C-alpha positions as CSV (number, residue, x, y, z in Angstrom):
1,M,49.5,-45.7,-34.9
2,L,46.2,-47.0,-34.9
3,K,45.0,-50.7,-34.3
4,A,41.7,-52.2,-34.5
5,W,40.2,-55.4,-33.3
6,R,37.3,-56.9,-34.8
7,V,34.7,-59.5,-33.5
8,G,33.7,-62.1,-36.0
9,F,30.5,-63.7,-35.9
10,S,29.7,-67.5,-36.6
11,L,26.9,-68.9,-38.7
12,A,25.2,-72.2,-38.1
13,A,25.0,-74.4,-41.3
14,V,21.6,-75.9,-42.0
15,G,21.8,-79.4,-43.2
16,V,19.2,-81.1,-45.5
17,A,17.9,-84.5,-44.9
18,F,16.8,-86.8,-47.6
19,V,15.3,-90.4,-47.9
20,A,16.8,-93.0,-50.3
21,C,14.9,-95.9,-51.6
22,D,15.9,-99.4,-51.5
23,S,15.7,-101.4,-54.8
24,G,16.7,-105.1,-56.0
25,G,15.7,-108.5,-55.1
26,D,12.4,-110.1,-55.6
27,A,10.7,-107.8,-53.0
28,P,7.7,-106.2,-54.9
29,P,7.9,-102.5,-55.3
30,R,6.9,-100.3,-52.7
31,P,3.6,-98.1,-53.3
32,A,4.1,-94.7,-54.1
33,P,3.4,-92.4,-51.1
34,T,-0.1,-90.6,-51.3
35,T,1.1,-87.6,-50.0
36,Q,4.5,-85.6,-50.2
37,P,6.8,-86.1,-47.6
38,T,7.7,-83.0,-45.5
39,S,11.1,-82.0,-44.1
40,A,11.5,-81.6,-40.5
41,P,10.7,-78.0,-39.6
42,V,14.2,-76.0,-39.5
43,K,14.7,-74.4,-36.1
44,P,15.6,-70.7,-36.9
45,A,19.2,-69.3,-35.9
46,T,19.0,-67.7,-32.7
47,A,20.9,-64.3,-32.4
48,T,23.6,-64.3,-30.3
49,T,25.2,-61.2,-28.7
50,A,28.9,-61.0,-29.3
51,T,31.0,-60.0,-26.4
52,P,33.5,-57.2,-27.3
53,S,36.9,-57.9,-26.4
54,A,38.9,-55.3,-28.1
55,S,36.8,-54.7,-31.2
56,A,36.2,-51.1,-31.0
57,A,39.3,-49.3,-32.9
58,V,41.7,-47.6,-30.3
59,D,43.9,-44.9,-31.2
60,E,46.9,-45.7,-29.1
61,T,48.7,-42.7,-29.7
62,A,45.9,-40.6,-28.3
63,V,45.3,-42.7,-25.5
64,K,49.3,-42.8,-24.5
65,A,49.3,-38.9,-24.8
66,K,46.2,-38.7,-22.4
67,I,47.6,-41.3,-19.8
68,D,51.1,-39.4,-20.0
69,A,49.2,-36.2,-19.2
70,L,47.7,-37.9,-16.2
71,L,51.0,-39.7,-15.0
72,P,51.9,-36.7,-12.5
73,E,48.7,-37.2,-10.9
74,L,48.9,-41.1,-10.6
75,R,52.3,-40.5,-9.2
76,K,51.0,-38.5,-6.5
77,I,48.6,-41.0,-5.5
78,A,51.1,-43.6,-5.3
79,T,52.8,-41.5,-2.6
80,T,49.7,-41.0,-0.5
81,E,50.5,-41.4,3.2
82,A,47.4,-43.4,3.6
83,V,48.7,-45.8,0.9
84,L,52.4,-46.0,1.9
85,S,51.4,-46.7,5.5
86,A,48.9,-49.5,4.7
87,V,51.6,-51.1,2.2
88,K,54.1,-50.9,5.1
89,T,52.0,-52.2,7.8
90,Q,51.0,-55.2,5.4
91,N,54.5,-55.9,4.5
92,A,55.4,-56.2,8.3
93,K,53.0,-58.7,8.9
94,K,55.1,-61.1,6.7
95,L,52.3,-63.1,5.4
96,T,53.5,-66.5,4.0
97,Q,52.5,-67.7,0.7
98,E,50.2,-70.3,2.2
99,A,48.2,-67.6,4.0
100,I,48.1,-65.5,0.9
101,K,46.9,-68.4,-1.3
102,K,44.4,-69.4,1.2
103,I,42.8,-66.2,1.2
104,D,43.1,-66.0,-2.5
105,E,41.4,-69.1,-2.8
106,E,38.5,-68.0,-0.6
107,W,38.3,-64.5,-2.2
108,S,38.2,-66.1,-5.9
109,K,35.3,-68.3,-5.1
110,A,33.2,-65.7,-3.1
111,T,30.1,-64.1,-4.4
112,G,29.6,-60.5,-3.7
113,V,31.6,-58.7,-0.9
114,T,32.2,-61.0,2.2
115,D,33.8,-60.2,5.5
116,L,37.0,-61.4,4.4
117,M,37.0,-58.5,1.7
118,K,35.4,-55.7,4.0
119,P,38.9,-54.9,5.8
120,Y,40.5,-54.3,2.2
121,L,37.6,-52.5,1.0
122,E,36.8,-50.2,3.7
123,N,40.1,-49.4,5.6
124,D,41.9,-45.9,5.5
125,C,43.8,-46.8,2.4
126,A,40.7,-47.6,0.3
127,T,39.0,-44.5,1.8
128,A,41.9,-42.2,0.6
129,L,41.9,-43.9,-3.0
130,K,38.1,-43.2,-3.2
131,K,38.5,-39.5,-2.2
132,I,41.4,-38.5,-4.6
133,A,39.9,-40.6,-7.5
134,T,40.6,-39.0,-10.9
135,P,37.4,-38.3,-13.2
136,A,38.9,-41.0,-15.4
137,M,39.5,-43.5,-12.7
138,V,37.1,-46.5,-12.6
139,E,39.2,-48.7,-10.0
140,A,42.3,-48.4,-7.9
141,F,44.0,-51.0,-5.7
142,A,47.4,-51.1,-3.7
143,M,49.4,-54.2,-3.3
144,D,52.3,-55.1,-0.9
145,N,55.7,-56.4,-1.5
146,Q,54.3,-60.0,-2.5
147,G,51.6,-58.9,-4.8
148,A,48.7,-59.4,-2.0
149,L,46.1,-57.0,-1.9
150,V,46.4,-54.2,0.7
151,C,43.4,-51.9,-0.3
152,S,40.8,-51.4,-3.0
153,T,38.1,-49.1,-4.1
154,S,36.1,-51.9,-5.2
155,K,36.0,-55.8,-5.3
156,T,39.0,-57.3,-7.4
157,S,38.6,-60.6,-9.2
158,D,41.5,-62.2,-6.7
159,F,43.5,-61.1,-3.8
160,W,47.0,-62.2,-5.0
161,Q,48.3,-60.2,-8.0
162,G,51.8,-61.6,-7.7
163,D,51.3,-63.6,-10.8
164,E,50.4,-60.8,-12.9
165,E,52.3,-58.0,-14.8
166,K,50.8,-55.2,-12.9
167,W,52.5,-56.2,-10.0
168,Q,55.8,-57.8,-11.5
169,K,56.6,-55.1,-13.8
170,S,55.7,-52.0,-11.4
171,F,57.5,-53.6,-8.2
172,A,60.4,-54.9,-10.3
173,E,61.8,-56.8,-7.6
174,G,61.9,-53.7,-5.2
175,K,63.4,-51.5,-8.1
176,G,60.2,-49.6,-9.2
177,A,59.0,-49.1,-12.5
178,E,55.7,-47.8,-14.2
179,F,53.7,-50.1,-16.4
180,V,51.0,-49.5,-18.8
181,D,49.0,-52.4,-19.8
182,K,46.9,-53.0,-23.1
183,P,43.2,-51.6,-23.4
184,K,40.8,-54.4,-22.3
185,F,36.9,-54.7,-22.2
186,D,35.6,-54.9,-18.7
187,E,32.4,-57.1,-18.5
188,S,31.1,-55.7,-15.4
189,S,31.0,-51.9,-16.8
190,Q,30.6,-52.8,-20.4
191,T,33.5,-50.3,-21.0
192,Y,37.0,-50.2,-22.3
193,S,39.6,-49.6,-19.8
194,I,43.3,-49.7,-19.2
195,Q,45.5,-50.3,-16.1
196,V,48.2,-48.0,-15.1
197,S,50.7,-49.5,-12.5
198,L,53.3,-47.6,-10.5
199,P,55.4,-48.5,-7.7
200,V,54.8,-47.4,-4.1
201,M,58.1,-46.2,-3.0
202,D,59.8,-45.7,0.3
203,E,63.3,-44.2,0.7
204,G,64.4,-45.2,-3.0
205,K,62.9,-48.6,-2.8
206,A,59.7,-50.2,-4.0
207,V,57.9,-51.6,-1.2
208,G,54.7,-52.2,-3.0
209,A,52.7,-51.1,-6.1
210,L,49.4,-49.3,-7.1
211,T,47.1,-50.2,-10.0
212,V,44.7,-47.6,-11.5
213,G,42.1,-48.5,-14.1
214,L,41.2,-45.8,-16.4
215,G,38.1,-45.8,-18.7
216,L,38.9,-45.0,-22.1
217,D,35.7,-43.1,-22.7
218,K,36.7,-41.0,-19.5
219,L,40.1,-40.0,-20.6
């Protein structure tokens, strides 16, 4: 099934000003102007660049087929020892929601890569994800049993993912499930990508989750 999204453009309306003349009473008529009044110059409309949200037509059937073909490989990534070990280690720390919220606030406000972020971007888990990256992968990050970031191949917009479907539906209250999000336009790379989230399992129970972003143009 083919779904298309279109971006609309708005045009600025230009108003025309006019001057009304007074009349009536005993006041003498006003002399006619010696020159024709000129209207104020109209400022030309400036061109605006539309930001694609999901305007390009996406063949969802074809995308699904390609993702289905990649799933076995993505499942292997979710079982990587470095990923599982990092998730279990962070779970053992039992971070409080207050601590997670504090890190998340600082993380979200930060510009660039800070010292707070480096342990999550440069640990063994992040290194492993970078080494086993598939050609279509544009990002990958693991989360613990509360949705807090464990490691990532690149800076993420926030530290806590627990309020998002990518974690909620893949962790699934410890049961584990696979979740494929809708295609979205990524501003930083100016490309369309789709996120696939899978549970990180240990002895039949989900202990965390892994999200892999795939570039639609690379599938």
